[in-house]
N, C-alpha and C positions, 0 to 999 in steps of 0.2 A: 457730777451725777453719772452713774454707771448704767450701762446697758443691762437690762434685766431679761435673761433668756426665758424666763417663765411667762413673759408678756408678749403680746403680738408686736409686729413691727410698728403698726400704727400707734399703739399705746406707748411704746418706747420713744418714737419720734416726737409725740406730743410732750412727753416728759422732758426730753432733751432740749426741745425748742423753748422751754421755759427759761433756759439759760441764754441771756442775750448775747453771749460771746460764742455761741455755737458757730463752728466753721466746717464746711463740707465742700470738697472739691467737686467740680463738674462731673468728673468720671465716676466718683462715688455716688453722686446723686442719680446719674443715669443707670448705674448698676442697681441701685436700690429700686428705682422705678421699674426695671425689668424683672425684678424678683419679688415683688410684693403684690398684694391683692388690689381690688378696685378702690377700696377705702384708702389704702396707702398711696396709690397713684393720685387720688383726688387731693389728699393732704399735701403731697409733694408739689402738685400743680399750684395749689393755693399758696404755698410758701415761696416757690421760685418762679412761678409763671408757667403757663402751658407751653410757651414758645420754646423753653429749654428742652422739652421732652419730645418735640416734633423731630423725628429722625430725618436727617438729610440723606439724599442719595449717596450711595457709597463712594462715588467718584468725587463728591464734595468733601467727604470725610477723610479720604486717603489721597493726599497730595504729595506726601513724602514718605520715606522709609519709616521715620519715627511715628507718623500717623498710623501706618499699618501695624506697627508694634502695639500701639495703644488700642487699636480695634481688637486685636487678638488677645491682648492682655499679657502681662509679664510671665504668667505661668503656662502659657501655651507651649507645647513641646518645640515648635519651630523657633519661637523666640528664645527659649531656654538654651536650645542647641546652638543658636547663633551666638548668644552671649558667651557661652562656655568656649566655643571654638575661637571666637575673636580674641578672647583673653589668652587662650593657650598658644595661639600663633601670632600674637601681636609683635610686630617688628620683623617677622620672618619674611623671606623672599618667596616669590611664586605662590602667593595666596590670594591675589586680587580676584582672579576668576572664580575661585572656590567660594570666597566670602560673598562675592556678588551673587552667586547662585543661591546661597542661603538667604540673602536679602530678598531676591526675587521670589523665592519660595514663600516667604512671609507676606510679601505684597500680593502675590497671587491668591493666597488663602484668604487674606483680608478682603480683597475685592470680590471673591466668589461667595463670601458670607456663608460659609458652611458647606457649599456645594463641592463635591469631589467626583472625578470621573469614575464611572462604574464599568466602562468598556462593554456595554451592551450593544447589540447589533444595530439598534436604531439611534444610538447616542451620537451627538455631534459635539466635538470639542474644538475650541478655537485658540489660536496662538498668533502672536505678532509676526509679521513678515517684514524683513528689512532689505534695503537696497544699498549697494556700495557705489560711491561716486568717485571718479577721478578728479584731479585738480582742474582739468580743462572743463569738465562738466560743471564743477562748482563755480567756475568763473562766469558761466553763462546763466547762472541762477539769479533770481531776484533776491533782494535782501530778506524778504519774508521766507523764501524757500531755504536760504542759507541758515536762517535762524532755527530750522528744524533738523539741521544736520549736525552730528557729532563729529568733529574733526579727528581723523585717525590716519597714522602713517607708520609703517613698520611695527604695527601692533600697539603703538602707543599714541596718546593724544598728540596731535600735531596739525599742521595746516595743509599737508599735501594730499589729503584724502578725506572722505567723509562717509558716515553711515547714517541713514535716516529711515524712520518708519515708513513703510510703503503701503501695507494693507494687512488684513487679518484673514488667514486661511483657516479652514476647518478640516478635521479628520474624523470620519465616522466609522470606517471599517478597519482602521489600523491605529496603532498607538502613535503618539506624537514622537517622531524620530528626530526632530530638530532640537527641541528644548526639553523633552521629557514630560511625562504625564503630569508631574507636579506643577508644571508651569502652564498648564492648559486652563482656559477660561470657559465659563458656561455660556457666554454670549459673544457674538462678534463685536458688540459695542465695548465690552470690557477689554477685549484683546486690543482693540484699536486705541482705547484710552491708555492702557498700560504701555503700549508701544511708543506712544507719543510722550507721555508723562515721565517715563523711566527709561528713555532711550539710552542715556549714558550708562546705566547699570547693565542693560543688555549688551552694550558695546564692551564693557569691562568683562562681562561673562564670556562673550564670543571670542574676543581677541586676547590671547595669552600675553602676559607681560614680557617685554623685551629684556633679555639678560643684560 
């Protein structure tokens, strides 16, 4: 049974659901829900349950880089640019920090849910702030504290040093000179979440690869 462009979404969905073998992905169901009228949303809720369409907090929906890509969608410019760049430089040396930046740009955009900095006089933008630890400082930490540290030494993952999220700073009168405006968040809470959840990506971005 084909989709009839001359009919409304609701009419088409009713026709399609007459086929007991109809299959629809969660992502497509959510996209349909966001792009239909009240009748269409009511029908979708009846078919799949209201719980499916209750939107979770963005920090619950973005736990990984893949999650962030799903939130933005495969046709988002950031996602398309990452896919093309990763394919073009696959296997090449000295690309880790660059690809990590492209990943963080996607994650930041997903967590900000459409918000972008406007650089107005009264605007506050937030970004994660990290602290570097020596081996002796790591030795004095509790197991829980060590669990929040990414091991780094000589710019590569190792056991002789560590990098951990420390706090979220904000910039209101100047652009973010540490990570760039594309990695700025609209709230302190989002910056803190990103700093903890994606600390390894930030470490890969900040520390260049060892030759």
